[in-house]
C-alpha positions as CSV (number, residue, x, y, z in Angstrom):
1,M,48.7,59.5,-17.9
2,K,49.4,58.2,-14.3
3,N,46.8,55.6,-14.3
4,I,47.5,54.6,-17.9
5,S,47.6,50.7,-17.6
6,K,43.8,50.6,-16.5
7,H,43.0,51.5,-19.9
8,G,43.6,50.0,-23.1
9,V,46.4,50.0,-25.6
10,A,44.3,52.5,-27.6
11,I,43.9,55.0,-24.9
12,R,47.4,54.6,-24.0
13,N,48.7,55.3,-27.7
14,N,46.6,58.0,-28.6
15,G,46.5,60.0,-24.9
16,G,50.2,59.3,-24.9
17,G,50.5,60.5,-28.6
18,H,48.6,63.7,-27.7
19,Y,50.6,64.7,-24.6
20,N,54.1,63.7,-26.0
21,H,53.5,65.8,-29.4
22,S,51.6,68.4,-27.4
23,L,54.9,69.2,-25.5
24,F,57.2,68.7,-28.2
25,W,55.8,71.4,-30.6
26,K,56.0,73.8,-27.3
27,L,59.5,73.3,-26.6
28,M,60.5,73.7,-30.9
29,K,61.1,77.7,-31.7
30,P,62.9,79.1,-35.0
31,S,66.5,79.9,-33.7
32,G,66.2,78.4,-30.8
33,G,68.5,76.3,-28.8
34,G,72.2,77.3,-27.8
35,N,73.6,77.0,-24.2
36,P,71.1,77.1,-21.3
37,N,71.6,79.7,-18.7
38,G,70.6,80.3,-15.0
39,Q,68.6,77.3,-13.3
40,I,68.0,75.0,-15.9
41,A,72.0,75.1,-16.7
42,E,72.9,74.7,-12.9
43,A,70.1,71.5,-13.1
44,I,72.0,70.2,-16.1
45,N,75.5,71.0,-14.3
46,S,74.2,69.0,-10.8
47,S,72.8,66.3,-12.3
48,F,75.1,65.5,-15.4
49,G,78.8,67.7,-14.7
50,S,78.5,69.6,-18.0
51,F,76.2,70.6,-20.8
52,K,78.0,68.5,-23.3
53,I,77.8,65.3,-21.1
54,M,74.0,65.7,-21.1
55,Q,73.7,66.4,-25.1
56,E,75.8,62.8,-25.4
57,Q,73.2,61.0,-23.3
58,F,70.2,62.9,-24.8
59,N,71.6,62.1,-28.1
60,A,72.1,58.1,-26.5
61,A,69.2,58.0,-25.2
62,A,67.6,59.2,-28.7
63,T,69.7,57.1,-30.9
64,S,69.5,53.9,-28.8
65,R,65.8,53.5,-29.2
66,F,64.9,50.9,-31.6
67,G,61.6,52.1,-33.7
68,S,59.2,54.4,-32.5
69,G,59.8,56.2,-29.2
70,W,61.1,59.0,-27.0
71,A,63.9,60.7,-25.9
72,W,63.6,62.6,-22.3
73,L,65.3,64.6,-20.3
74,I,63.1,64.1,-16.8
75,A,63.1,66.1,-13.3
76,D,62.4,63.9,-10.4
77,K,62.8,65.3,-6.9
78,G,65.0,67.7,-8.1
79,K,67.5,65.9,-10.2
80,L,67.6,65.5,-13.4
81,S,68.1,62.4,-15.6
82,I,67.7,61.1,-19.3
83,T,65.5,58.1,-20.2
84,S,63.9,56.7,-23.4
85,T,60.5,55.3,-23.7
86,P,58.9,53.1,-26.9
87,N,55.9,54.6,-29.3
88,Q,53.7,57.1,-27.6
89,D,54.7,56.2,-24.0
90,N,56.2,59.0,-21.4
91,P,57.8,59.2,-18.0
92,L,54.4,60.4,-16.6
93,M,52.9,57.2,-17.4
94,D,52.5,54.2,-14.5
95,I,54.1,51.3,-16.6
96,A,57.2,54.0,-17.3
97,E,60.9,52.4,-16.5
98,V,61.9,55.7,-15.4
99,K,59.5,57.6,-14.1
100,G,59.3,61.9,-13.8
101,N,58.8,65.0,-15.2
102,P,59.5,65.8,-18.5
103,V,61.8,69.0,-19.4
104,L,62.7,68.1,-23.0
105,A,61.2,65.7,-25.5
106,L,62.6,64.4,-29.1
107,D,60.4,61.9,-30.7
108,V,62.9,59.5,-32.7
109,G,60.5,57.3,-34.6
110,T,58.3,59.4,-37.0
111,C,60.2,62.6,-36.8
112,I,63.7,63.4,-38.2
113,L,66.1,63.2,-35.2
114,F,67.9,66.7,-34.9
115,K,70.8,66.4,-32.9
116,I,71.3,68.5,-30.5
117,S,74.3,70.4,-31.1
118,E,76.7,72.6,-29.2
């Protein structure tokens, strides 16, 4: 992913789609969700101030992405942030506007948008 710009659009879309959806489905589970705890809760509070603020920013990133794309919670240099990417791009790609390691992914173009709830 970090050198995706060296490849054609078909490789970028298919490779990104495979990675993104593989991560997305691993993150889903029956009766999942709820308030985070432990280290992730501490990181969220440190980066955003609260889980509620993180939820609002994540939802805004998802709902403001026009057409196909993804909303991301990412980690970079010990800090969490939220971004979005078009189509099948992701924050690991060298072409990403905001780069980082994905923690949470939401497909906003082809799946029903699940609003993160409290």
